[in-house]
N, C-alpha and C positions, 0 to 999 in steps of 0.2 A: 180460690187462687189468689195469692198475695200479689200485689203490684209494687213496682218501684218506678222512680222518675227517670225519664230521658227528656230533659228540658221541661216542656209543658205536657209531655205525654205520660200517661199512666200505663205501663206495660206489664204484662204477666211475667213473673220471675222465671217461668219456663217459656221459651219461645220456640218457634218452628223454623228451622233452616230449610229453605226451599230449593236447594241446589239439585235435589234428586229429580225434580219434575222436568220431564222432557228428555231425560237420559236414562237414569235407573228406573224411573217410572215413565216410560214413553207414552203410555196411553192416558188420555185425558181422564177417563172414568176413574182410574186408580188414583190419580192426583186429586181429583175432586173429593173422593172418599176420605183421603187423608186430611185435606184442608178443612172440610166441614167437620170431620171428626175432632180436629184440634179445637175448633170453635166450641163444639159441644162439650169438650172436656175442660173448658175454661181458659184455653190459650187465646190471647188476643194479639200477640206480637208475631208477625210473619216477616222473615228476612230473606230477601232475594238479591239478585243483581241482573243487569241487562244481559250479561254474558251467560248466565246459567241456563243450561238446556238449549244453548244456541237461540236464546230469546224465548224459548217455549215456556220457561218457568213463569215469566211475567204474564204471558198470554193465558196459561192455564189458571193462574191465580186470579186474573181479572175476570175470567168467565165464571169460576167457581164462587168467588166472594162477592160478586156484583149485587146479589139480592140481600146480602148481609154486610154490606160495606161499612155501615155505621158501627158494627161490632169489631171490626178488624183495624189494627194499626199496622200499616204496610210500610216496610222499610225496603228500599232498593238502593242499588249502587251504580255508579257510572265511572268511566275512566280507563278501564282495562281495554287493551287492544286485542281483539279476538274475532275471528270470522270476518263479518262485514263491518264490525264496529271499529271505528277509527281510534278511539281512546283519547286520552289526554284530558286536560282540565282548562283549556282556553275558554274564554267567555263565549265565543261562538259555538264551541262544541257543547258547553254546558247547556246553552239554550236549545240546541237541536236534540241533544240526548234526552233531556227531560220530556220533550214533546213525544219522542218515540216511546219512552217508558209510560207516559200517561195514556198513550193510545193502546199499547199492549195490555196495560193493566185495566183499561176501560174505566178510568176514574178521572175525576176533575182535580184531584189533589193527591200528593204523596205525603205520608205522615213524616217519614224520616228519609231524607235524600243524602246519600253518603258518597264522598269521593273515595273510590275503591283503592287507590294507591297514589302516592305523591307523584307529581309531574314536575320533573326537574327543569323542563323547558318553559314552564309558565309560572310567572310570579304568583305566589299564593294570594296576594292582594287582588289580582285580576279575577281569580277563581271565586274568592269570597264576595266580591262585588256582584258578580253574575248570580251567585246563589242568593244573595240578599235581594236581588230583583225578583227572583222566583218566590221568595217568602212574602215580599210586599204585594206581589200579584195574586197571592193565595194559591199558587200551584204547589207549594211545598210548605209544610208546617214547621219542620225543624231540619237542621242540617247536621251532618256528622262526617267523620272521616274513618279511614281504615288503613292499617299498616303504617301509621305515623309513630315516630318516636317522640320523646319528651321535647327535644329541641325543635322539631317540626310543629308540635302543638303550640309551643311558646311563640314561634315565629308567626303562626297563623293568628294567634290572639293579639299580637302586637300589630298585625297588618290590617285588622278588620275595620278600624276607624269608626266604631260605634254601630256597625251593621250587624247582621246575623252572625252568630258564632257557632263553631262546632260544639254541639252539646254532647257528643258521644265520640268514642274512638273504639273501633272494632279490630282487635289484634289476636294473634295466636297466644293461647294461654290454657294450661291445664296442669295437673299434678306432675306430669313428666316434662313439661316445658314451662319453666318458671323464670326465664330470662328477664321478662319485663316487670317482675313482681315489685321490686322496691321503687325504682324511679318513676315508672309511669302510673302505678296505682297511687303513689303519693301525690303526683301532679294532678291526677283526676280528683282526688279528695280536696286538694287546695283550690281547684278551679271549678268545683261542682260540675265535673264532666263525667258522664256515665261511661262505664267500661263494659264492652260487649266482647266476651271471649269467643273466638272460633276454635274449632277442634277441641271442645271441652272434654271429649271422651278419648282424646289421644288417638284419633283415627280408629277407634274400636278397642284399643287395648284396655280401657277402663270399663268395658261392658262385660268382661268375663269370658268372651268367646276365645281368647288366646290363653292357654294354660301351659304351664311348665311341664314338659315331657309328654304333651299330647299333640296329636296331629291337628293342624289348623283347618277349620272348615273351608271348603272350596269357595264359598261365597264371601268369605271374609275380605274386607277391603285391603288389609295389609298383606294378605297372602301373596307371595311371589314378588313383593316390592323390595324385600331385603332392606327395609328402612331402619338403619342403624340408630336413628334418633329415638325410635320407640321399640322396635322389635329386636331385642337383644336379651341374652340370658339374665343379665342383672335386673332389667325391668320386669321380666317374667317372674323372677324370684320375689320382687317387690309386690307384684300383683297377687301372688299367693299369700303374702303376709297381710295385704290390704283386704283380701277376701276374708281371711280368718278374723281380722279385726271387725269388719262390717257384720259378719255373721254372729259374732259374739255380742254385738249390740242389737241383733235382731233385724238387720238390714241386708241389702244386697250391695254388691260393688258399685252398681249404677247409682244407688242412693248416695253412697259415699262420695262419688265423683261430683255429683250435682251439689250436694250439701257443702262440700269443701269449697267449691267455687263461689257459691252464694254466701259463704261466711263473710266475704268482703262486702261491706256496705256499698262500695262504688260500683259493684257488678249489678247492673240493672236487670239483666235477663241472661239466662243460659240458653243459647241457641243450639238446638240439636236437630238433626234431620230424622226423618222417620219414613219407613216404607209401608207401614200398616197402622191402622187405628190402635191395635193392641200395643205397639211400640209407644205411641203417644200416651196412652193410658199409663204405661209403665213410667214414662218420663214425668208425668204429672204427679204420680204417686210418690216420687222422690221428695216432694216438698214437705213430707211428714217429718223429715229429719232436719231440725234446726240445730246446727252443730255448735257445741260449746267451745269456749276458749281451750279447755283442757283437751278435748277431742281433737281440735285443730292442731294443737301442738304435738299430740301423740302421732297423728297421721304424718305430719311433717318429719318427725323423727324416723318413722318407718321408711319414707322415701329418701331421706338424706343419708341413711345408713349405708 
């Protein structure tokens, strides 16, 4: 498994999104099987958040990864208001939220601690100062953010005053959602900030489970959501063309989706969820395709048509 950098961290270019644990995988045994299967397959980067699974995701991860903690790079997030979680990014909340996550994860440190969403009510300088305290105390190795635009990243960099900086930004990005492509990827390249795309498989559209003219599987995530952003006839037509392109190269649509995202050097890891060890193995196998400039341009032409 190849690795790329998030600050000082060397992370596998395929990561595991852990939002399924505690909800779609409600039983601990099933979650443990997937987590340990990921480690065995060469994945070392695990991304979660305090709100995932109503805090069960962190708890399950802490229990499953405890005996192999040195092999895992754990990223979690704070700041969303959900359930019993207050949310926000005030210094006081940062200090309490990290202790709760450390307890649930059953660890002494978090490798990458991310602000889940901007907090308009708290100056970013206050948040960064509190996060810097955590880094200096050894409770956090690196800090990152999520759902930040270029202007917010620049504001954060100007406000940090020599302390810890956001070494990563985790935003929505895939072949069918390319809004942030030019400005934020360029900003990440200029500032040596890692980019972590979420929804890299377009909520399942890029897995091949949705086909033009075919009934959708009942278990499919998009089924019944009527998500015009993804689930529309034009995108399904594009999926058919992308499938044909991938198959002509000897690959699957899943391979294409991962390889296209990893084409960008600033993308440190493609984070995808998994319900089974078999899905993890499929995700890991996609790293066999290192996309060329010509292939990248041809795929973009298909999607842009």
